[in-house]
N, C-alpha and C positions, 0 to 999 in steps of 0.2 A: 526694685527692678531686678528681674531675673535675666541673667545672661546664659543662654542655652546654646551650646555648640556641639556639632557632630564630633564623634570620637571613634577610636578603634574599639572593637568589641571587647578586647581584653581588659579595658579600663573598668568594665562592670564587674570584674572579679573582686573588686573592693566592696561590693554590695553585701549587706548582712544576710539577705535571703538568697537561696539558690535560684528562686524564680526571677531574680533580677541579675543573675550572674551572666558572665560572658559564655560560660559553658552551656547554660540553659538556652541562650540565644542561638548558639551554634547547633545545639541538639534540635531545637524546633525548626531550624532552617532546613533540616533534612526531611521535614514532613509538611511542606507547603507554606511555611511562614518565612517572611523576610525579617531578619534581625537588624535593628538599628540601635546604635549606642550614642548616648549624649552625655555631656558633662554640664551640670547646672551650678551656677554661682549666684548668690544673692545676699542681701543684708536685711536682717530683721529690723534693725534700727540703724541710723546713721553713725551712732557712736560705736557700734559693735563691728567686729571684723567680719569679713565675708564668710558665709557658710558654703560648703561645697557638697555635692552629691552626684552620683551617676544615675542614669536612667536607661533602662532597656525597654525598647518599644518593638513590638512584634506586629508586622503587617501581613494581612492575608487577602487574597483576591476574592471578590464577590462577583456574582453574575453581572453581565452587561458592562464589563470594563471598570467596575468600581472596586474599592478596597476598604477594609476596616483596619484600625490600629488598636492594639491591645497592650495595656501596661499591667502585667501581673505583679501584685504587691508593691506597687510604686505610686508616687515617689516615696523614697525613704527619707523621712524628715526627723530632725531633732525634736525632743519633747515639746519645746517652746512653740513649734510650728504645727503640731498635730491639731487637727480640726480647724486649721486656718484656711477656710475655704476661699478667701481672697487670693491666697498663694496658689491654691489648686486651680482657680479660674485663670489667673495670669499665666500659669504654666500651660494650661490647655490652649489658650489663645495663641501663645507664642509657638507652641508645638504645631497647631493647625497651620500656621503660616510656613513652617519649615517642612512639613510633610507634603508629598505629591498632591496635586489638586483633585485626584480621583478618590481621596480619602473621604468617606461619607460620615464617619464618626470615630471618636476616640473612646475606647472603653477602658475605664480605670477600675482596678481592684485595689483600693488603698489598703496599706498594711496595718494601720493603727487599729487598736482593738480595746474592747472593754472586758474586764473580768466579770463574768455574770454572777449576779445574785438574784434572789427572787424578785427584787424591785427592778433591777436593770434589765431583766428579761422583757419587761413591758415597755422599754424605751428604745426603739430601734434607731439606728443612725439615719439622719436625714441630711442630705447634701443639697443646698439650695439651687434653684434654677440659675443658669440654663442647664444644669446637669439633670439627667432623667434616669430614674431607676430602671435598670435593664430588665427585660422580660424574663431572663434567666441568669443565674450566677455561673461564672466559669469556675472560679475557686469557691469551694464551700465556705460560707462565712464563719460557721461555728467549728470549734475544735477543742481538744483537750491537751493541755501543756503540762508535762511533768518537769518539776524543778530538779535537775540533776546535781545541783550544788549541795544538796542534802546528803548525809551519809546513806549508804545503801540500806541500812537498817530502818531509817526513817522513811525512805521511799517505799519499802515493803510494808511498813506500818500503815501508810496512807491507803494501800490497796484494801479492797474488801476482803475479808477473811476467806471467803469462798474462792476468790481469785488466786490468792496465795496457795490455798489448798489444791486447787486444780492444777496449777503449774508444777507443784511438787508431785502431785499424783501422776502426772504424765511421765515424769522421769522414773518414778517408782515402778510404774507398770511397763517400763522398758522402751519408752519412746526416746529416740535419739535425735537431739537437736544440734545442728551444726551449721557453720558457714560453708556453703557449697561453692564449687568452682563455677565460673560464669557459663561454662559449656552446658550446665544443667538448667539453663533458663528455659529450654524447650520442655523440660519436665514441669517446671513451674507454670508455663503457659497452658499445658494440658489441664492442670488443676484450675487455672484461671477460667478456662472455657467452661468447665463444669460448674464453677461458682457462678459465672454469669448466667448460665442457663437456669440454675437453681434459684437465684435471687432476682433475676430479671434486670440485670445491670448491663451497661454497655462497656466494652473493652476495646483497646487498640489492636492493631495487627501485631503479629509475632515480631515483625521487623522493628517495631517501635520499642519493645522491651529489650530486644537483642542489642539494638544500637546503644542503649544506655550503658551496656557493659563493653561494647566494642567502640570505646570512646576515643579512637585515634583520629577522629575528625576535628579535635580541638587541641591546640598546642598550649593553651593557658592553664589556669588552675583547675584541675579536675577533681571533683568531690569523690569521696570514698563511698562507692555504691556497692552494697552487699546483698547477696542472696542467701537467706537462711531457709533450710528445709528441716522438716520433722518426719522421721521414718519409724515404723514399727515392724520388726521382722523384715519382710521384703516389700512392705506396702508404704508408698509415699502418702502421708496424711495431710500435710499442710506446708505452706511456704509463704514467706514475706520478702519484700524488697525494701531496704532502708537506704537512707542517704545520710552520711556524716560529713559535715563541712564546717570547719571552725567550731563555733559555739553551738551550731544547730545540728540536731539529729531529727530526721523526719521518716515516719513510717509511710512509704509511698503506696505500696500495693500489697494485697494479701489474698490468699486463695486457700481453699480446703477441699478435701475429697468428701465423698458421700458415705464413706465407710469408717468404722471405728471412731465415730465422733465422741463416744463415751471416754476416749483416752485423753481428751482435753489438750491435744497437741498445740492448738493456737495459743493457749495461755503460756505454755512453756516457751514458745517461739518469741512472744513479746518480752518475756522476762529476760531471755538471752540477749535480745537486741538492746534492751534498756541497760543491762549490765555492761555490754560492750561499748555502748555510747558513752557511758560514764567513764569507762577505762580509757577511751580515746580523747577525753578532755572536753566533750560536749557539755554544755551547761543546761540544756533543755531538750526534751523529747516531745516532738509534736506528732500527735496521732492523726493529724491532717484530714479532718473532716468528720463531723457528726451531724445528725438531724438537730433542729433547734431545741427540741425537748424530748421527753420520753413518752410522748403521746402514743398510746397503744395502737391507734389507727394508722400511724405512719408506717409505710412499707419497710423502712430501715430502722425501726425501733430497736431491733436486736443489736444492730451495730452501735447504737447510742449506749445501750446498757453494757455491752462488751467493753467499749473503750473507756467509759467513765468509771468502770469498776476498778481500773488500775490507779485511781486517785488523780491527783493533779488539779489544775484549775480549768474550768470551762470558760472559754473566751468567745467573743463575737466580734467579727470584723464587719465593715460596712457592706460587703458584697459588691456586686458589679454596678457601676454607674457610667452612663454614656454622656459624652459631650458631642452634640451634633455639629458637624461641620457643614453639611449640605442638608438643610432641614427637610426639604421635599423628599429627597431620596431616602433620608433616614426614616421618615415616617412610613414609607413603603416597606423598607427592610424590617422595621419594627413590627409591622402588621404581619409580614410573612413569617418572621421568627415566632411570633405569638401563635399563629395558625399552625405552624409545624410542631411546636411544643404541645399544643392541644391535641393534635392528631396522634402524637406519640403516646400521650397519656391515655387517650381513648383506646388505642391499640393495646396498651399494657393492661388496661382494665378488662378488655375482652379476653386477653390471654390468660389472666389470673382466674377469671370466672369460667 
């Protein structure tokens, strides 16, 4: 039996992932979400002592007075409970009764993952009914994880030789890579707009990225969020935003200009961030999202090849799964979400062609 109780947001600072942290809840609260914190306690068996975890739930308003609840990379479970779908179902039922009655569904992004091999790529996660696979994922299920416990020499050896060469070539050709002051986030955003236009991706407003650095809205544990830039002479070539928090280092956002791409600035930026993450005591570096494979027809295949070239392990998470609370209204929302996604895809195809 799970005991789930409301808690103050700061208790989620004990979470392993920044997406389950109190900081992230407070940050998302600035952009249309309501952050709710819970403490969960349960026993796997009667003989064992109670296990505890925290849970961050984000709620957002829907049309017609309804709302959805979203749990990014939660619940965080011990290894003995991973893939315990009875636990997940019991948690969803209890949470449904605790949330306001206007909640149409709860969307889970479970954090557990498989390390992919050629065999496991053919076996996707399946969470039994009443959970329903979402029409689209909020967090990208696949990623690349670098083990920072290894010596730096071993980390470099895991990279493709061309990647090591490109990172060194950038520095040799005069590219300056450095951690920039937060005031230069406006420069990064200008690069990000160019990248979005070039690659056909969606981005947030400038205020979204600025608020990440102006983090006086939260009084708890604030992660180390860094802006790295790469310049050559007087030209800004590329930039990335990373997050260091305890054991985790995450590559959140990246952007590059349309000029001097032959200088390979993006490779040097990643190497700098990886070295700094290791120096800060992080044990892994998450590239935070790749396509499922290197299918040449995928619009983001270049991103797959870039991130996997740094070595590490390719992992797959379950993706987004919905627990309907009000099935009639959920089906309406699901159809509308599917239709909207189809229209966006069609528009993108017309734009590309």
